[in-house]
C-alpha positions as CSV (number, residue, x, y, z in Angstrom):
1,M,0.0,0.0,0.0
2,R,2.9,2.4,0.8
3,S,4.4,1.8,-2.7
4,V,1.1,2.7,-4.4
5,G,1.0,6.0,-2.4
6,R,4.6,6.8,-3.5
7,L,3.8,6.0,-7.1
8,V,0.7,8.3,-7.1
9,L,2.8,11.0,-5.4
10,L,5.6,10.7,-8.0
11,G,3.1,10.6,-10.9
12,G,1.4,13.8,-9.6
13,L,4.8,15.5,-9.2
14,V,5.8,14.6,-12.7
15,L,2.5,15.8,-14.1
16,V,2.7,19.1,-12.3
17,M,6.4,19.8,-13.2
18,S,5.9,18.8,-16.8
19,V,3.6,21.8,-17.4
20,V,5.7,24.4,-15.4
21,G,7.4,25.6,-18.6
22,A,4.1,26.2,-20.3
23,W,2.9,28.4,-17.4
24,G,5.9,30.7,-17.7
25,E,5.2,31.6,-21.3
26,E,3.7,35.1,-21.3
27,S,2.8,37.3,-24.1
28,P,4.5,40.7,-24.3
29,A,2.8,43.7,-22.8
30,P,0.3,45.4,-25.2
31,N,1.5,48.4,-27.4
32,G,5.2,47.5,-26.6
33,A,4.8,48.8,-23.0
34,A,7.5,48.0,-20.5
35,A,7.2,45.1,-18.1
36,V,6.0,45.6,-14.6
37,D,9.6,45.6,-13.3
38,G,10.5,48.3,-15.8
39,T,12.7,46.2,-18.1
40,A,12.0,46.1,-21.8
41,G,13.8,44.5,-24.7
42,V,15.1,46.1,-27.9
43,D,11.8,45.8,-29.6
44,G,9.9,47.1,-26.6
45,A,8.7,43.6,-25.5
46,A,9.0,42.7,-21.9
47,T,12.0,40.6,-20.9
48,E,12.2,38.0,-18.2
49,D,14.4,38.5,-15.2
50,G,17.1,36.1,-14.2
51,A,15.3,34.3,-11.4
52,A,12.1,33.7,-13.3
53,G,13.9,32.6,-16.4
54,A,16.1,30.2,-14.4
55,W,13.1,28.5,-12.8
56,E,11.3,28.3,-16.1
57,K,14.4,26.6,-17.6
58,A,14.4,24.2,-14.7
59,G,10.7,23.3,-15.2
60,R,11.2,22.9,-19.0
61,G,14.2,20.7,-18.3
62,L,12.3,18.5,-15.9
63,G,9.4,18.2,-18.3
64,N,11.7,17.3,-21.2
65,L,13.6,14.8,-19.0
66,T,10.6,13.0,-17.7
67,L,8.2,13.1,-20.6
68,G,10.3,14.1,-23.7
69,F,10.8,10.5,-24.9
70,L,7.2,9.4,-24.1
71,V,5.6,12.3,-26.0
72,E,8.1,12.9,-28.9
73,W,8.0,9.6,-30.7
74,P,4.2,9.3,-31.0
75,K,4.0,13.0,-32.0
76,T,6.6,12.4,-34.8
77,V,4.8,9.3,-36.0
78,V,1.5,11.3,-36.3
79,L,3.2,14.3,-38.0
80,E,5.1,12.1,-40.5
81,S,2.0,10.0,-41.2
82,E,0.0,13.2,-42.0
83,A,2.7,14.5,-44.2
84,H,3.9,11.3,-46.1
85,G,1.3,8.6,-45.4
86,P,0.9,5.9,-42.7
87,A,3.5,3.5,-43.9
88,F,6.2,6.2,-43.9
89,G,5.0,7.5,-40.5
90,L,5.0,4.1,-38.9
91,T,8.6,3.3,-40.1
92,V,10.6,6.4,-40.7
93,G,8.5,8.5,-38.3
94,L,9.0,6.0,-35.5
95,I,12.8,6.0,-36.0
96,K,13.0,9.8,-36.2
97,G,10.7,10.1,-33.2
98,M,12.8,7.7,-31.1
99,G,15.9,9.7,-32.0
100,L,14.2,13.0,-31.2
101,G,12.9,11.6,-28.0
102,V,16.3,10.6,-26.8
103,G,17.7,14.0,-27.8
104,R,14.9,15.8,-26.0
105,T,15.5,13.7,-22.9
106,L,19.3,14.6,-23.0
107,V,18.4,18.3,-23.5
108,G,16.2,18.0,-20.5
109,V,19.1,16.7,-18.4
110,Y,21.2,19.6,-19.7
111,E,18.6,22.3,-18.9
112,L,17.9,20.9,-15.5
113,V,21.6,20.7,-14.5
114,T,22.4,24.1,-15.9
115,F,19.2,26.0,-14.9
116,P,21.0,28.7,-12.9
117,L,23.1,29.6,-16.0
118,P,21.7,31.4,-19.0
119,N,22.0,29.9,-22.5
120,G,24.1,32.6,-24.0
121,S,22.3,35.9,-23.2
122,D,18.9,34.5,-22.0
123,Y,17.2,31.4,-20.6
124,G,15.4,30.4,-23.8
125,P,14.9,26.8,-24.8
126,V,17.8,24.9,-26.3
127,L,15.5,22.9,-28.5
128,E,12.5,24.4,-30.4
129,P,9.7,24.0,-29.4
130,G,10.6,24.2,-25.8
131,S,7.9,21.7,-24.7
132,P,7.3,18.2,-26.1
133,F,3.6,19.0,-25.9
134,S,3.7,21.6,-28.6
135,A,1.9,20.7,-31.8
136,E,4.8,22.1,-33.8
137,R,7.3,19.8,-35.4
138,T,10.5,19.5,-33.3
139,E,13.5,21.0,-35.2
140,R,16.3,18.6,-35.9
141,F,19.3,19.1,-33.7
142,L,21.6,20.0,-36.6
143,D,19.1,22.7,-37.7
144,T,18.8,24.3,-34.3
145,P,21.3,27.1,-33.7
146,I,23.4,26.6,-30.6
147,R,22.8,29.4,-28.0
């Protein structure tokens, strides 16, 4: 009975932490207004401060680490099946999805370990899109610019 309680607690923790990165995504202030803390980027859009960006990076890393592989390969199979047909999606899409899933998991480890440090000049995602739950196609690693 104790192990079931631990499993439920762990599952709940993984579920909560996997969506932390999505909660941190905010749209810029209307009309190019400055953020509440008075910081604004070059284009007038609000920029995130270091502490909030670091915790968003940690949440995104934990989500990618725990669920990146489980979400990435079926998503890639579906996208490849829609683009090239079911036979292609179930073969090539599965292989591509498994590779992207392993890569997203490793990116999650990197982001979780280095969350206090910015990626270059900001705390943006290393891999686009930042969340495995995005409906967008994941960019291949060689096509993604290194930050």
